[in-house]
DSSP file (Angstrom, degrees, kcal/mol; ACC not computed):
  #  RESIDUE AA STRUCTURE BP1 BP2  ACC     N-H-->O    O-->H-N    N-H-->O    O-->H-N    TCO  KAPPA ALPHA  PHI   PSI    X-CA   Y-CA   Z-CA
    1    1 A X     >        0   0    0      0, 0.0     4,-1.7     0, 0.0     5,-0.1   0.000 360.0 360.0 360.0 -33.7  -30.9   14.9  -58.4
    2    2 A X  H  >  +     0   0    0      1,-0.2     4,-2.0     2,-0.2     5,-0.2   0.861 360.0  53.9 -67.0 -35.3  -32.9   14.2  -55.2
    3    3 A X  H  > S+     0   0    0      1,-0.2     4,-2.4     2,-0.2    -1,-0.2   0.897 106.7  51.8 -65.9 -37.0  -31.2   10.8  -54.9
    4    4 A X  H  > S+     0   0    0      1,-0.2     4,-2.4     2,-0.2    -1,-0.2   0.889 108.8  50.4 -67.4 -38.3  -27.8   12.4  -55.0
    5    5 A X  H  X S+     0   0    0     -4,-1.7     4,-2.4     2,-0.2    -1,-0.2   0.899 111.2  48.3 -64.3 -41.4  -28.7   14.9  -52.2
    6    6 A X  H  X S+     0   0    0     -4,-2.0     4,-2.3     2,-0.2    -2,-0.2   0.920 111.9  49.5 -66.0 -42.8  -30.0   12.1  -50.0
    7    7 A X  H  X S+     0   0    0     -4,-2.4     4,-2.2     2,-0.2    -2,-0.2   0.915 112.2  47.6 -62.8 -44.6  -26.8   10.0  -50.7
    8    8 A X  H  X S+     0   0    0     -4,-2.4     4,-2.6     2,-0.2     5,-0.2   0.892 112.3  49.6 -63.7 -41.2  -24.5   13.0  -49.9
    9    9 A X  H  X S+     0   0    0     -4,-2.4     4,-2.4     1,-0.2    -2,-0.2   0.902 110.8  50.0 -66.4 -38.7  -26.4   13.8  -46.7
   10   10 A X  H  X S+     0   0    0     -4,-2.3     4,-2.2     2,-0.2    -2,-0.2   0.920 112.4  46.6 -62.2 -45.1  -26.2   10.1  -45.6
   11   11 A X  H  X S+     0   0    0     -4,-2.2     4,-2.3     2,-0.2    -2,-0.2   0.899 112.3  50.3 -67.4 -40.2  -22.4   10.0  -46.2
   12   12 A X  H  X S+     0   0    0     -4,-2.6     4,-2.6     2,-0.2    -1,-0.2   0.915 109.9  51.6 -62.7 -42.4  -21.9   13.3  -44.4
   13   13 A X  H  X S+     0   0    0     -4,-2.4     4,-2.2     1,-0.2    -2,-0.2   0.933 110.8  46.7 -61.4 -45.5  -23.9   12.0  -41.4
   14   14 A X  H  X S+     0   0    0     -4,-2.2     4,-2.6     1,-0.2    -1,-0.2   0.908 111.7  52.0 -62.4 -41.3  -21.8    8.9  -41.2
   15   15 A X  H  X S+     0   0    0     -4,-2.3     4,-2.5     1,-0.2     5,-0.2   0.902 109.3  49.6 -63.6 -41.6  -18.6   10.9  -41.5
   16   16 A X  H  X S+     0   0    0     -4,-2.6     4,-2.4     2,-0.2    -1,-0.2   0.919 111.6  48.9 -64.7 -42.7  -19.7   13.2  -38.7
   17   17 A X  H  X S+     0   0    0     -4,-2.2     4,-2.4     2,-0.2    -2,-0.2   0.923 112.2  48.3 -61.5 -45.4  -20.5   10.2  -36.5
   18   18 A X  H  X S+     0   0    0     -4,-2.6     4,-2.3     1,-0.2    -2,-0.2   0.908 112.1  48.3 -64.4 -42.1  -17.2    8.5  -37.2
   19   19 A X  H  X S+     0   0    0     -4,-2.5     4,-2.3     2,-0.2    -1,-0.2   0.909 111.7  51.0 -63.3 -42.5  -15.2   11.7  -36.5
   20   20 A X  H  X S+     0   0    0     -4,-2.4     4,-2.2     1,-0.2    -2,-0.2   0.913 111.1  47.3 -61.3 -44.5  -17.2   12.2  -33.2
   21   21 A X  H  X S+     0   0    0     -4,-2.4     4,-2.2     1,-0.2    -1,-0.2   0.883 110.7  52.7 -65.6 -38.8  -16.4    8.6  -32.1
   22   22 A X  H  X S+     0   0    0     -4,-2.3     4,-1.2     2,-0.2    -2,-0.2   0.908 110.6  47.0 -63.0 -42.8  -12.7    9.0  -33.0
   23   23 A X  H  X S+     0   0    0     -4,-2.3     4,-0.5     1,-0.2     3,-0.3   0.906 112.6  49.4 -65.7 -42.6  -12.4   12.2  -30.9
   24   24 A X  H >< S+     0   0    0     -4,-2.2     3,-0.8     1,-0.2    -1,-0.2   0.869 108.6  53.2 -65.7 -36.8  -14.2   10.5  -28.0
   25   25 A X  H 3< S+     0   0    0     -4,-2.2    -1,-0.2     1,-0.2    -2,-0.2   0.782 107.9  51.2 -70.2 -25.7  -11.9    7.5  -28.2
   26   26 A X  H 3< S+     0   0    0     -4,-1.2    -1,-0.2    -3,-0.3    -2,-0.2   0.532  89.3 106.8 -88.0  -6.1   -8.8    9.6  -28.0
   27   27 A X  S << S-     0   0    0     -3,-0.8     2,-1.1    -4,-0.5    -3,-0.0  -0.118  83.5-106.1 -70.1 169.4   -9.9   11.6  -24.9
   28   28 A X        +     0   0    0      2,-0.0     2,-0.2     0, 0.0    -1,-0.1  -0.472  53.9 165.9 -93.4  60.3   -8.5   11.1  -21.4
   29   29 A X        -     0   0    0     -2,-1.1     2,-0.0    -5,-0.2     3,-0.0  -0.571  40.1-109.0 -77.6 139.5  -11.4    9.2  -19.9
   30   30 A X        -     0   0    0     -2,-0.2     2,-0.7     1,-0.1    -1,-0.1  -0.367  31.9-106.4 -67.2 149.5  -10.8    7.5  -16.6
   31   31 A X    >   -     0   0    0      1,-0.2     3,-0.7    -2,-0.0    -1,-0.1  -0.668  32.2-171.6 -76.0 112.0  -10.6    3.7  -16.5
   32   32 A X  T 3   +     0   0    0     -2,-0.7    -1,-0.2     1,-0.2    -2,-0.1   0.396  69.1  82.9 -88.8   5.6  -13.9    2.7  -14.9
   33   33 A X  T 3  S+     0   0    0      1,-0.0     2,-0.5     2,-0.0    -1,-0.2   0.566  77.1  73.8 -84.3  -9.6  -12.8   -1.0  -14.7
   34   34 A X    <   -     0   0    0     -3,-0.7     2,-0.6     2,-0.0    -1,-0.0  -0.918  65.1-157.9-110.6 124.5  -10.7   -0.6  -11.5
   35   35 A X        -     0   0    0     -2,-0.5     2,-0.5     2,-0.0    -3,-0.0  -0.887   7.2-159.9-102.3 125.3  -12.4   -0.2   -8.1
   36   36 A X        -     0   0    0     -2,-0.6     2,-0.4    13,-0.0    -2,-0.0  -0.908   5.1-149.8-107.2 127.8  -10.3    1.3   -5.4
   37   37 A X        -     0   0    0     -2,-0.5    10,-0.2    10,-0.1     3,-0.1  -0.812  25.9-113.7 -94.0 133.6  -11.3    0.8   -1.7
   38   38 A X        -     0   0    0     -2,-0.4     3,-0.1     1,-0.1    -1,-0.1  -0.285  41.9 -94.2 -63.4 152.2  -10.4    3.6    0.7
   39   39 A X        -     0   0    0      1,-0.1     2,-0.2     4,-0.1    -1,-0.1  -0.278  42.6 -99.4 -66.5 153.9   -7.8    2.7    3.3
   40   40 A X    >   -     0   0    0      1,-0.1     3,-2.0    -3,-0.1     5,-0.1  -0.479  50.4 -91.5 -68.9 139.1   -8.9    1.5    6.7
   41   41 A X  T 3  S+     0   0    0      1,-0.3    72,-0.2    -2,-0.2    57,-0.1  -0.224 113.8  20.4 -55.5 144.8   -8.8    4.2    9.4
   42   42 A X  T 3  S+     0   0    0      1,-0.2     2,-0.6    55,-0.1    -1,-0.3   0.447  92.1 135.6  72.6   4.9   -5.5    4.4   11.3
   43   43 A X    <   -     0   0    0     -3,-2.0     3,-0.4     1,-0.1    -1,-0.2  -0.732  41.7-165.8 -87.0 118.3   -3.8    2.5    8.4
   44   44 A X  S    S+     0   0    0     -2,-0.6    -1,-0.1     1,-0.2     2,-0.1   0.502  79.8  77.2 -77.2  -1.2   -0.5    4.1    7.4
   45   45 A X    >   +     0   0    0     -5,-0.1     3,-2.6     3,-0.1    -1,-0.2  -0.241  69.0 176.9-102.6  45.2   -0.6    2.1    4.2
   46   46 A X  T 3   +     0   0    0     -3,-0.4     3,-0.1     1,-0.3    -8,-0.1  -0.213  68.6  22.5 -50.3 129.4   -3.1    4.3    2.4
   47   47 A X  T 3  S+     0   0    0      1,-0.3     2,-0.5   -10,-0.2    -1,-0.3   0.145  96.0 110.4  97.7 -20.0   -3.6    3.1   -1.1
   48   48 A X    <   -     0   0    0     -3,-2.6     2,-0.5     0, 0.0    -1,-0.3  -0.786  49.9-163.5 -92.8 129.8   -2.5   -0.5   -0.5
   49   49 A X        -     0   0    0     -2,-0.5   -10,-0.0    -3,-0.1    28,-0.0  -0.946  17.5-128.7-115.3 119.8   -5.2   -3.1   -0.6
   50   50 A X        -     0   0    0     -2,-0.5    26,-0.1     1,-0.1    25,-0.0  -0.316   7.0-144.1 -64.8 148.4   -4.6   -6.5    0.9
   51   51 A X  S    S+     0   0    0     24,-0.3     2,-0.4     1,-0.1    -1,-0.1   0.777  80.9  50.2 -82.3 -28.2   -5.4   -9.5   -1.3
   52   52 A X        -     0   0    0     23,-0.2    25,-2.5     2,-0.0     2,-0.4  -0.871  63.6-159.5-117.5 146.5   -6.6  -11.7    1.5
   53   53 A X  E     -a   77   0A   0     -2,-0.4     2,-0.4    23,-0.2    25,-0.2  -0.989   7.7-160.7-122.6 129.5   -9.2  -11.1    4.2
   54   54 A X  E     -a   78   0A   0     23,-2.5    25,-3.1    -2,-0.4     2,-0.4  -0.878   8.4-154.6-108.2 143.1   -9.3  -13.2    7.4
   55   55 A X  E     +a   79   0A   0     -2,-0.4     2,-0.3    23,-0.2    25,-0.2  -0.931  15.1 172.6-122.0 141.2  -12.3  -13.4    9.6
   56   56 A X  E     -a   80   0A   0     23,-2.4    25,-2.7    -2,-0.4     2,-0.3  -0.954  16.7-144.9-138.5 157.9  -12.7  -14.2   13.3
   57   57 A X  E     +a   81   0A   0     -2,-0.3     2,-0.3    23,-0.2    25,-0.2  -0.906  15.9 175.7-125.3 154.9  -15.7  -14.1   15.6
   58   58 A X  E     -a   82   0A   0     23,-2.1    25,-2.4    -2,-0.3     2,-0.4  -0.972  18.0-141.8-150.3 159.3  -16.1  -13.2   19.3
   59   59 A X  E     -aB  83  66A   0      7,-1.5     7,-3.2    -2,-0.3     2,-0.7  -0.978  11.5-139.7-124.2 136.9  -18.9  -12.8   21.7
   60   60 A X  E     + B   0  65A   0     23,-2.8     2,-0.4    -2,-0.4     5,-0.2  -0.887  31.8 169.8 -96.7 119.0  -19.2  -10.2   24.5
   61   61 A X  E >   - B   0  64A   0      3,-2.7     3,-1.5    -2,-0.7    -2,-0.1  -0.995  65.7 -11.0-133.4 127.3  -20.6  -11.8   27.5
   62   62 A X  T 3  S-     0   0    0     -2,-0.4    -1,-0.1     1,-0.3     3,-0.1   0.847 129.6 -54.5  53.7  37.1  -20.7  -10.3   31.0
   63   63 A X  T 3  S+     0   0    0      1,-0.2     2,-0.3    24,-0.1    -1,-0.3   0.626 118.7 101.6  76.0  13.2  -18.5   -7.5   29.8
   64   64 A X  E <  S-B   61   0A   0     -3,-1.5    -3,-2.7    -5,-0.0     2,-0.5  -0.933  74.8-110.6-129.2 154.0  -15.7   -9.8   28.5
   65   65 A X  E     -B   60   0A   0     65,-0.3     2,-0.8    -2,-0.3    -5,-0.2  -0.693  20.6-149.3 -81.9 128.1  -14.6  -11.1   25.2
   66   66 A X  E    S+B   59   0A   0     -7,-3.2    -7,-1.5    -2,-0.5    -1,-0.0  -0.908  92.9  29.3 -98.9 110.0  -15.3  -14.8   24.7
   67   67 A X  S    S+     0   0    0     -2,-0.8    -1,-0.2    -9,-0.2    -8,-0.0   0.691  76.4 173.7  87.7  93.5  -12.4  -15.6   22.4
   68   68 A X        +     0   0    0     -3,-0.1    64,-2.8    63,-0.1     2,-0.5   0.341  50.2  77.1-113.4   4.8   -9.9  -13.1   23.5
   69   69 A X  E     +d  132   0B   0     62,-0.2     2,-0.3    64,-0.1    64,-0.2  -0.979  53.4 162.8-120.3 123.0   -6.8  -14.1   21.5
   70   70 A X  E     -d  133   0B   0     62,-2.4    64,-3.0    -2,-0.5     2,-0.3  -0.931  13.3-168.7-133.5 158.9   -6.5  -13.3   17.8
   71   71 A X  E     +d  134   0B   0     -2,-0.3     2,-0.3    62,-0.2    64,-0.2  -0.998   6.5 174.0-147.9 149.4   -3.6  -13.1   15.4
   72   72 A X  E     -d  135   0B   0     62,-2.0    64,-2.6    -2,-0.3     2,-0.3  -0.992  32.2-109.0-152.8 151.7   -3.1  -11.9   11.8
   73   73 A X  E >   -d  136   0B   0     -2,-0.3     3,-1.8    62,-0.2    41,-0.3  -0.597  42.5-101.4 -83.7 140.8   -0.2  -11.5    9.4
   74   74 A X  T 3  S+     0   0    0     62,-3.2    41,-0.2    -2,-0.3    -1,-0.1  -0.369 108.7  29.5 -58.2 132.1    1.1   -8.0    8.6
   75   75 A X  T 3  S+     0   0    0     39,-3.7   -24,-0.3     1,-0.4     2,-0.3   0.393  97.9 108.8  98.2  -3.1   -0.3   -6.8    5.3
   76   76 A X    <   -     0   0    0     -3,-1.8    38,-2.9    38,-0.3    -1,-0.4  -0.698  68.9-116.1-106.5 161.0   -3.5   -8.8    5.4
   77   77 A X  E     -aC  53 113A   0    -25,-2.5   -23,-2.5    -2,-0.3     2,-0.4  -0.693  30.2-162.3 -89.0 147.6   -7.1   -7.6    5.9
   78   78 A X  E     -aC  54 112A   0     34,-3.4    34,-2.5    -2,-0.3     2,-0.5  -0.992   9.6-164.0-135.2 139.9   -8.9   -8.8    9.0
   79   79 A X  E     -aC  55 111A   0    -25,-3.1   -23,-2.4    -2,-0.4     2,-0.6  -0.984   4.6-166.7-127.2 121.1  -12.6   -8.8    9.8
   80   80 A X  E     -aC  56 110A   0     30,-2.9    30,-2.8    -2,-0.5     2,-0.6  -0.935   4.4-162.5-109.7 119.5  -13.7   -9.2   13.4
   81   81 A X  E     -aC  57 109A   0    -25,-2.7   -23,-2.1    -2,-0.6     2,-0.5  -0.911   9.8-165.2-106.8 119.7  -17.4  -10.1   13.8
   82   82 A X  E     -aC  58 108A   0     26,-3.1    26,-2.5    -2,-0.6     2,-0.4  -0.913  11.2-162.6-114.4 128.2  -18.7   -9.4   17.3
   83   83 A X  E     -aC  59 107A   0    -25,-2.4   -23,-2.8    -2,-0.5    24,-0.2  -0.869  23.8-145.2-101.9 139.1  -22.0  -10.7   18.8
   84   84 A X        -     0   0    0     22,-1.2    22,-0.2    -2,-0.4   -23,-0.1  -0.499  19.4-125.0-111.0 173.6  -23.0   -8.8   22.0
   85   85 A X  S    S-     0   0    0      2,-0.3    20,-0.1    -2,-0.2     3,-0.1   0.134  70.3 -80.6-102.5  17.6  -24.8   -9.5   25.3
   86   86 A X  S    S+     0   0    0     18,-0.7     2,-0.3     1,-0.3    18,-0.2   0.427 104.1  93.8  99.8  -1.5  -27.5   -6.8   25.0
   87   87 A X  S    S-     0   0    0     16,-0.2    -1,-0.3    17,-0.1    -2,-0.3  -0.914  77.5-109.7-121.9 151.2  -25.5   -3.8   26.1
   88   88 A X        +     0   0    0     -2,-0.3     2,-0.3    -3,-0.1    15,-0.2  -0.521  41.8 175.6 -76.4 147.2  -23.6   -1.3   24.0
   89   89 A X  E     -E  102   0B   0     13,-1.8    13,-3.3    -2,-0.2     2,-0.4  -0.879  25.4-132.3-140.0 169.0  -19.7   -1.4   24.2
   90   90 A X  E     -E  101   0B   0     -2,-0.3    36,-2.7    11,-0.2     2,-0.4  -0.983  20.5-163.9-124.9 145.1  -16.7    0.2   22.7
   91   91 A X  E     -EF 100 125B   0      9,-2.3     9,-2.3    -2,-0.4     2,-0.4  -0.981   8.0-178.7-131.5 140.7  -13.7   -1.7   21.4
   92   92 A X  E     - F   0 124B   0     32,-2.2    32,-3.4    -2,-0.4     2,-0.6  -0.997  13.9-159.0-135.6 137.7  -10.2   -0.6   20.5
   93   93 A X  E >>  -EF  97 123B   0      4,-1.5     4,-2.6    -2,-0.4     3,-2.6  -0.963  40.8-108.7-115.0 111.7   -7.3   -2.7   19.1
   94   94 A X  T 34 S-     0   0    0     28,-2.5     4,-0.1    -2,-0.6    39,-0.1  -0.052  94.6  -6.8 -42.1 127.6   -4.1   -0.8   19.9
   95   95 A X  T 34 S+     0   0    0      1,-0.2    -1,-0.3     2,-0.1     3,-0.1   0.276 135.5  58.1  68.9  -9.1   -2.5    0.7   16.8
   96   96 A X  T <4 S+     0   0    0     -3,-2.6     2,-0.5     1,-0.3    17,-0.2   0.773 103.5  31.7-117.5 -42.2   -5.1   -1.0   14.5
   97   97 A X  E  <  -E   93   0B   0     -4,-2.6    -4,-1.5    15,-0.1    -1,-0.3  -0.976  67.7-143.8-128.0 121.8   -8.6    0.0   15.4
   98   98 A X  E     -     0   0B   0     -2,-0.5    -7,-0.1     1,-0.2    -5,-0.1  -0.224  57.7 -55.3 -70.1 170.2   -9.7    3.3   16.8
   99   99 A X  E     -     0   0B   0     -7,-0.1     2,-0.4    -9,-0.1    -7,-0.2  -0.275  67.2-171.8 -53.5 123.7  -12.5    3.4   19.3
  100  100 A X  E     -E   91   0B   0     -9,-2.3    -9,-2.3    -3,-0.1     2,-0.3  -0.973  21.5-125.1-127.1 131.1  -15.4    1.6   17.7
  101  101 A X  E     -E   90   0B   0     -2,-0.4     2,-0.6   -11,-0.2   -11,-0.2  -0.565  18.6-151.8 -76.5 133.6  -19.0    1.4   19.0
  102  102 A X  E     -E   89   0B   0    -13,-3.3   -13,-1.8    -2,-0.3   -19,-0.0  -0.939  22.7-121.4-107.0 121.3  -20.4   -2.1   19.3
  103  103 A X        -     0   0    0     -2,-0.6   -17,-0.2   -15,-0.2   -16,-0.2  -0.215  12.0-126.4 -64.0 151.9  -24.2   -2.2   18.9
  104  104 A X  S    S+     0   0    0    -18,-0.2   -18,-0.7   -19,-0.1     2,-0.3   0.727  91.9  36.6 -72.3 -22.8  -26.3   -3.7   21.8
  105  105 A X  S    S+     0   0    0    -19,-0.1    -2,-0.1   -20,-0.1   -20,-0.1  -0.939 107.7   2.0-131.8 153.1  -28.0   -6.2   19.5
  106  106 A X  S    S-     0   0    0     -2,-0.3   -22,-1.2   -22,-0.2     2,-0.3  -0.347  97.8 -38.7  76.6-155.5  -27.0   -8.3   16.5
  107  107 A X  E     -C   83   0A   0    -24,-0.2     2,-0.5    -2,-0.1   -24,-0.2  -0.848  41.9-155.9-111.2 145.1  -23.5   -8.4   15.1
  108  108 A X  E     -C   82   0A   0    -26,-2.5   -26,-3.1    -2,-0.3     2,-0.5  -0.987  12.3-153.4-116.1 130.3  -21.0   -5.6   14.6
  109  109 A X  E     -C   81   0A   0     -2,-0.5     2,-0.5   -28,-0.2   -28,-0.2  -0.907   6.6-166.7-108.3 128.9  -18.3   -6.2   12.0
  110  110 A X  E     -C   80   0A   0    -30,-2.8   -30,-2.9    -2,-0.5     2,-0.4  -0.967   5.3-167.7-115.7 118.7  -15.0   -4.4   12.3
  111  111 A X  E     +C   79   0A   0     -2,-0.5     2,-0.3   -32,-0.2   -32,-0.2  -0.904  19.7 147.7-108.6 134.5  -12.7   -4.4    9.2
  112  112 A X  E     -C   78   0A   0    -34,-2.5   -34,-3.4    -2,-0.4     2,-0.4  -0.972  42.6-114.5-155.6 167.7   -9.1   -3.3    9.4
  113  113 A X  E     -C   77   0A   0     -2,-0.3     2,-0.7   -17,-0.2   -36,-0.2  -0.917  30.1-123.7-108.9 135.0   -5.7   -4.0    7.8
  114  114 A X        +     0   0    0    -38,-2.9   -39,-3.7    -2,-0.4     2,-0.3  -0.686  47.9 160.4 -79.5 113.7   -2.9   -5.6   10.0
  115  115 A X        +     0   0    0     -2,-0.7     2,-0.2   -41,-0.2    20,-0.0  -0.878  23.0  44.0-132.2 163.6   -0.1   -3.1    9.8
  116  116 A X  S    S-     0   0    0     -2,-0.3     2,-0.2   -20,-0.0     3,-0.1  -0.473  90.6 -28.9 101.3-170.6    3.1   -2.4   11.8
  117  117 A X  S    S-     0   0    0     -2,-0.2    18,-0.2     1,-0.1    -2,-0.1  -0.521  73.5 -92.6 -83.2 148.8    5.8   -4.4   13.4
  118  118 A X  S    S+     0   0    0     -2,-0.2     2,-0.2    24,-0.1    18,-0.2  -0.261  75.9  91.7 -58.5 145.5    5.1   -8.0   14.6
  119  119 A X  E    S- G   0 135B   0     16,-2.0    16,-2.6    24,-0.1     2,-0.2  -0.751  74.4 -58.1 147.8 168.2    4.2   -8.3   18.3
  120  120 A X  E     - G   0 134B   0     14,-0.2     2,-0.3    -2,-0.2    14,-0.2  -0.494  42.5-166.0 -78.9 143.3    1.2   -8.4   20.7
  121  121 A X  E     - G   0 133B   0     12,-2.4    12,-2.8    -2,-0.2     2,-0.2  -0.957  23.1-112.9-125.1 145.6   -1.3   -5.6   20.9
  122  122 A X  E     - G   0 132B   0     -2,-0.3   -28,-2.5    10,-0.2     2,-0.5  -0.548  17.5-148.0 -77.5 141.2   -3.9   -5.0   23.6
  123  123 A X  E     -FG  93 131B   0      8,-2.3     7,-3.6    -2,-0.2     8,-1.2  -0.961  18.1-158.2-104.3 124.2   -7.6   -5.3   22.8
  124  124 A X  E     -FG  92 129B   0    -32,-3.4   -32,-2.2    -2,-0.5     2,-0.5  -0.901  10.3-170.0-110.4 131.5   -9.5   -2.8   25.0
  125  125 A X  E >  S-FG  91 128B   0      3,-3.1     3,-1.8    -2,-0.4   -34,-0.2  -0.978  79.2 -17.6-120.4 118.5  -13.3   -3.3   25.7
  126  126 A X  T 3  S-     0   0    0    -36,-2.7    -1,-0.1    -2,-0.5   -35,-0.1   0.861 129.4 -52.6  52.3  39.5  -15.0   -0.3   27.4
  127  127 A X  T 3  S+     0   0    0      1,-0.2     2,-0.4   -37,-0.2    -1,-0.3   0.406 119.2 104.3  83.8  -3.6  -11.5    1.0   28.4
  128  128 A X  E <  S- G   0 125B   0     -3,-1.8    -3,-3.1     1,-0.0    -1,-0.2  -0.889  82.3-101.0-114.3 143.8  -10.4   -2.2   30.1
  129  129 A X  E     + G   0 124B   0     -2,-0.4    -5,-0.2    -5,-0.2     3,-0.1  -0.414  47.8 163.3 -60.0 125.7   -7.9   -4.8   28.7
  130  130 A X  E     -     0   0B   0     -7,-3.6   -65,-0.3     1,-0.3     2,-0.3   0.461  54.9 -29.5-126.5  -5.4  -10.0   -7.6   27.3
  131  131 A X  E     - G   0 123B   0     -8,-1.2    -8,-2.3   -67,-0.1     2,-0.4  -0.986  59.3 -91.0 175.8-170.0   -7.6   -9.6   25.0
  132  132 A X  E     -dG  69 122B   0    -64,-2.8   -62,-2.4    -2,-0.3     2,-0.5  -0.995  12.5-159.4-136.5 137.0   -4.6   -9.7   22.7
  133  133 A X  E     -dG  70 121B   0    -12,-2.8   -12,-2.4    -2,-0.4     2,-0.7  -0.985  18.9-152.1-111.0 121.4   -4.2   -9.3   18.9
  134  134 A X  E     -dG  71 120B   0    -64,-3.0   -62,-2.0    -2,-0.5     2,-0.4  -0.841   2.6-152.2-100.2 109.9   -0.9  -10.8   17.8
  135  135 A X  E     -dG  72 119B   0    -16,-2.6   -16,-2.0    -2,-0.7     8,-0.3  -0.673  21.7-170.6 -79.2 131.3    0.6   -9.2   14.7
  136  136 A X  E     -d   73   0B   0    -64,-2.6   -62,-3.2    -2,-0.4     6,-0.2  -0.874  22.4-114.5-124.3 155.7    2.7  -11.8   12.8
  137  137 A X    >   -     0   0    0      4,-2.4     3,-2.1    -2,-0.3    -1,-0.1  -0.198  49.9 -89.3 -71.8 175.7    5.2  -11.7    9.9
  138  138 A X  T 3  S+     0   0    0      1,-0.3    -1,-0.1     2,-0.1   -65,-0.1   0.775 131.8  55.2 -59.8 -25.3    4.3  -13.5    6.7
  139  139 A X  T 3  S-     0   0    0      2,-0.1    -1,-0.3     1,-0.0   -66,-0.0   0.515 121.1-109.2 -84.9  -4.4    5.9  -16.6    8.2
  140  140 A X  S <  S+     0   0    0     -3,-2.1     2,-0.4     1,-0.3    -2,-0.1   0.616  73.6 136.5  87.8  14.2    3.7  -16.4   11.3
  141  141 A X        -     0   0    0      5,-0.0    -4,-2.4     2,-0.0    -1,-0.3  -0.778  40.0-151.7 -97.3 137.3    6.5  -15.3   13.7
  142  142 A X    >>  -     0   0    0     -2,-0.4     4,-1.0    -6,-0.2     3,-0.8  -0.570  31.6-104.8 -96.2 168.4    6.0  -12.5   16.3
  143  143 A X  G >4 S+     0   0    0     -8,-0.3     3,-0.6     1,-0.2     4,-0.5   0.879 121.1  54.8 -57.5 -40.3    8.7  -10.3   17.6
  144  144 A X  G 34 S+     0   0    0      1,-0.2    -1,-0.2     2,-0.1     3,-0.2   0.731 111.2  45.3 -71.2 -21.6    8.7  -12.1   20.9
  145  145 A X  G <4 S+     0   0    0     -3,-0.8    -1,-0.2     1,-0.1    -2,-0.2   0.593  94.3  78.2 -94.2 -12.5    9.4  -15.5   19.1
  146  146 A X  S << S-     0   0    0     -4,-1.0    -2,-0.1    -3,-0.6    -1,-0.1   0.728  91.1-131.3 -75.3 -21.0   12.1  -14.2   16.7
  147  147 A X        +     0   0    0     -4,-0.5     2,-0.2     1,-0.3    -1,-0.1   0.450  62.6 133.6  84.9  -1.7   14.9  -14.3   19.2
  148  148 A X        -     0   0    0     -5,-0.4    -1,-0.3     1,-0.1    -2,-0.1  -0.531  66.5 -95.4 -81.6 150.2   15.9  -10.7   18.1
  149  149 A X        -     0   0    0     -2,-0.2     2,-0.2    -3,-0.1    -1,-0.1  -0.343  40.7-114.5 -64.8 146.6   16.7   -8.2   20.8
  150  150 A X        -     0   0    0      1,-0.1    -1,-0.1    -3,-0.1    -6,-0.0  -0.584  11.9-136.4 -80.7 142.5   13.8   -5.9   21.8
  151  151 A X              0   0    0      1,-0.2    -1,-0.1    -2,-0.2    -2,-0.1   0.700 360.0 360.0 -68.9 -20.6   14.1   -2.2   21.0
  152  152 A X              0   0    0      0, 0.0    -1,-0.2     0, 0.0    -3,-0.0   0.455 360.0 360.0 -97.5 360.0   12.7   -1.2   24.4
């Protein structure tokens, strides 16, 4: 009789475990396999994540950008790595990057998504125009090269 009790208890234990696993498997648990990156500040494409990231480097020397011309295709991620001259600075890329502090030492990395209509944008360093960022279509054409009439 003792063997029968042990056998019934064992079977009941297994049944409880299987029912518990079945209930847990049917629940509305979130899919933890997908990682979502928050959108870049000033990006009107919240929720869209570019598949490619392009990187460029620049140096600030005597208050000016050394490499002052950059370009990126609309819809791509862009990473600008800046090495400085020993003084703190602020950098803005019109319509793409809000005022960002550049550290006095080492490198500062600025990540953003290229969004908007093709065309040139001003890069501002400490409130002064320091360069140009050229937004391009997927084919690499800017508004000024397309031959289309300008809206302005």
